[in-house]
C-alpha positions as CSV (number, residue, x, y, z in Angstrom):
1,X,-37.2,13.5,-50.1
2,X,-36.3,10.4,-52.1
3,X,-36.1,6.8,-50.8
4,X,-32.3,6.8,-51.5
5,X,-31.9,10.0,-49.5
6,X,-33.8,8.5,-46.6
7,X,-31.7,5.3,-46.8
8,X,-28.6,7.5,-46.8
9,X,-29.8,9.5,-43.8
10,X,-30.7,6.3,-41.9
11,X,-27.2,4.9,-42.5
12,X,-25.7,8.1,-41.1
13,X,-27.9,8.0,-38.1
14,X,-27.1,4.3,-37.5
15,X,-23.4,5.1,-37.5
16,X,-23.9,8.1,-35.2
17,X,-26.0,6.0,-32.8
18,X,-23.3,3.3,-32.7
19,X,-20.8,6.0,-31.9
20,X,-22.9,7.4,-29.1
21,X,-23.5,3.9,-27.6
22,X,-19.7,3.3,-27.6
23,X,-19.1,6.7,-25.9
24,X,-21.8,5.9,-23.2
25,X,-20.2,2.5,-22.6
26,X,-16.8,4.1,-22.3
27,X,-18.1,6.7,-19.8
28,X,-19.7,3.9,-17.8
29,X,-16.4,2.0,-17.7
30,X,-14.6,5.1,-16.6
31,X,-17.1,5.7,-13.8
32,X,-16.7,2.1,-12.6
33,X,-12.9,2.4,-12.8
34,X,-13.1,5.6,-10.7
35,X,-15.5,4.0,-8.2
36,X,-13.0,1.1,-7.9
37,X,-10.1,3.5,-7.3
38,X,-12.1,5.4,-4.7
39,X,-12.8,2.1,-2.9
40,X,-9.1,1.2,-3.1
41,X,-8.1,4.5,-1.6
42,X,-10.6,4.1,1.2
43,X,-9.3,0.6,1.9
44,X,-5.7,1.9,1.9
45,X,-6.7,4.7,4.4
46,X,-8.3,2.1,6.7
47,X,-5.3,-0.2,6.5
48,X,-2.9,2.7,7.2
49,X,-5.0,3.8,10.2
50,X,-4.9,0.2,11.5
51,X,-1.2,0.0,10.9
52,X,-0.6,3.3,12.8
53,X,-2.5,1.9,15.7
54,X,-0.5,-1.3,15.7
55,X,2.8,0.5,15.4
56,X,2.1,2.5,18.6
57,X,2.2,-0.7,20.7
58,X,4.4,-2.9,18.4
59,X,7.4,-4.7,19.7
60,X,10.6,-4.8,17.7
61,X,9.6,-8.2,16.3
62,X,6.2,-6.8,15.4
63,X,7.7,-3.9,13.5
64,X,10.0,-6.2,11.6
65,X,7.0,-8.4,10.6
66,X,5.1,-5.3,9.5
67,X,7.9,-4.1,7.3
68,X,8.3,-7.5,5.8
69,X,4.5,-7.7,5.0
70,X,4.5,-4.2,3.4
71,X,7.8,-4.2,1.5
72,X,8.3,-7.8,0.5
73,X,5.9,-7.7,-2.5
74,X,6.6,-8.2,-6.2
75,X,9.8,-6.6,-7.4
76,X,10.6,-5.0,-4.1
77,X,11.9,-6.8,-1.1
78,X,13.7,-6.6,2.2
79,X,16.3,-9.1,3.5
80,X,16.7,-8.9,7.2
81,X,19.9,-10.7,8.4
82,X,21.6,-10.8,11.8
83,X,24.3,-8.3,10.7
84,X,22.8,-6.7,7.6
85,X,19.5,-5.3,6.4
86,X,19.0,-4.9,2.6
87,X,16.1,-3.3,0.8
88,X,15.4,-3.4,-2.9
89,X,12.8,-1.1,-4.3
90,X,11.8,-0.8,-7.9
91,X,11.8,2.9,-8.9
92,X,10.5,2.5,-12.5
93,X,8.0,0.3,-14.2
94,X,9.4,-3.0,-15.4
95,X,10.6,-2.7,-19.0
96,X,13.8,-3.4,-20.9
97,X,15.9,-1.4,-18.5
98,X,14.5,-1.3,-15.0
99,X,16.5,0.8,-12.4
100,X,16.4,-0.3,-8.8
101,X,18.1,1.2,-5.8
102,X,19.6,-1.3,-3.4
103,X,20.2,-0.2,0.1
104,X,22.3,-2.1,2.5
105,X,22.9,-1.0,6.1
106,X,25.6,1.7,5.9
107,X,26.0,1.6,2.1
108,X,24.1,2.7,-1.1
109,X,24.7,1.0,-4.4
110,X,22.7,1.1,-7.7
111,X,21.7,-1.9,-9.8
112,X,20.4,-1.8,-13.3
């Protein structure tokens, strides 16, 4: 085998090694992402269980506060007034045209 052939083979192996290293890094990142999601799900399950326990003994005011804490995040929101309750929930990811459904006590109207 010639020196040039060995150099060529070394170059090919170097490129393949770099590709394998990138693949391993990608897999590690995916595993970490999955572990994070599992932890998020467990946290949500714990929070939901605590919320169920709180709702069993919650007063009307407590329930209102719980709804506000859950729904009034980001693009969604609840407006609780003395004569009207309105909830706005984003149904699609925010982009050029986001569609939201707005509910008011006793009525249903769409907003784009």
